[in-house]
N, C-alpha and C positions, 0 to 999 in steps of 0.2 A: 497425472499431470500435477505439478507443484506450482501453486499460484500465490503470488504476493499481492495483497490488496493495497492499492493507493489509498491515501487518507480519505479522499472524498468517496471512493467506492465503499470503503468500510462504513462510513457514516451513512451513506445512502442505504446500504444493506440494513443497518440497524433501525433506520427510520422508515424502511419500506418505501423509499422515495421513488417516484415514477421515473426519474432520470436514469435509474438503473434499469437498463433494458433487459429483454427476455433472454438474450444469449448469455450475458454476464450472470444473470440470476440462475440460469441453468448450470453454468460452469461452477458457481460458488456452492450451489446446493448439491452438486454431484458428489455423492459419498465416496466415489473412487479417487477424488482429487484431495491432495493435501493443501489446505488453505492456511496461509500465514498472514499475520499482522505484525508489522515491525514495531520494535520499541521506539523507533523514530516516529512512527504514526502516533503513538500515545504521547510522545514528547511534543509533537507539533500541536496536537489537540489541546494539551495542557497549557502550553505557552499562549496559543491564540485565545483560549477561553479566558485565561488570566488577564489578557489585554482587552477583553471585551470584543474581540474580533470574530468570535465564533460561538455559536450555541451548540452544545453537544450534550447528549444524555450523561448523567453521572454513572459511575460504576462500569467504566469501559473494560477494566480488567476482568470483572465478572462476566461481561458480555462475551469476551474471548472464549471463556470456558463454556458458557451456555450454548454458544454457536458452534462449538467443536473446532474452533480455529486454533492454530498453534502460534505462540509468540516467537518471533524471530529477533534475537538480540543483535544489536549492532556491535560488531567486534572489530579488532584491529585490522583483519584482512579486508573488511569492508572499507574502513577508513583509509587504508593504503591505496585502495583502488581509485579513490577520488582524485589522486594526483594526475592520473592519466586519462581521466574522463573528459571528453571534449566539453566546451562551454556552450553547448546548444541551449542549455537550460540554466537559468540563474538562481532558481529557488533552491536553497540549500537542503531543505527537507526532501524535495523530489530527487535531487542529485544523490542523496544518501540512499534513497529507496532504489534508484537505478543501479548504484554500486552494489547493493545487496543482491538484487536480482541477477546482475551480471556475474558476480563472484560465485553465487550459490546455484546458478543455472535455473532460475525461476522465471516463469512468465509473470509479467507485471500487468495486473488488471487496472486499467486507467482510461479515462476519457481525455486525458491531456495529450493533444496531438504532437507536441514537441518531444515526447518520450520516444516516439517511433523513429526519431533521428539518431537514436543510439543503437548499438549492437546488442539489443535485448529483445526477447519475445514480448509482444504486447497483446493483451486480450482486451477487446473493446466490442461494443455492439455494432 
């Protein structure tokens, strides 16, 4: 399985947060799965941290490598998919992650219930 982590799931994983339940923990730690973290996630964290809206550990790029996750760049085919994405969700970062998951055929690991309104596989506890 190929899984894209939503920003909150990535941060919960890194901080061993109890909100990340056993099913998602098992899926993320399953060595048979390819786990991706989007460049959009790094962007969202950097912007929100600079605005004082988010506390996140430093060295996120190093964490990607240490955890064995793969970075998923946001490319033009992802951007083009945004045009036809329904407006169920207004958060631009989440919309970009949904577009990436849709274009690349990834399951999106998220606790955001609005994401299930899209035609994309969602992993949740």
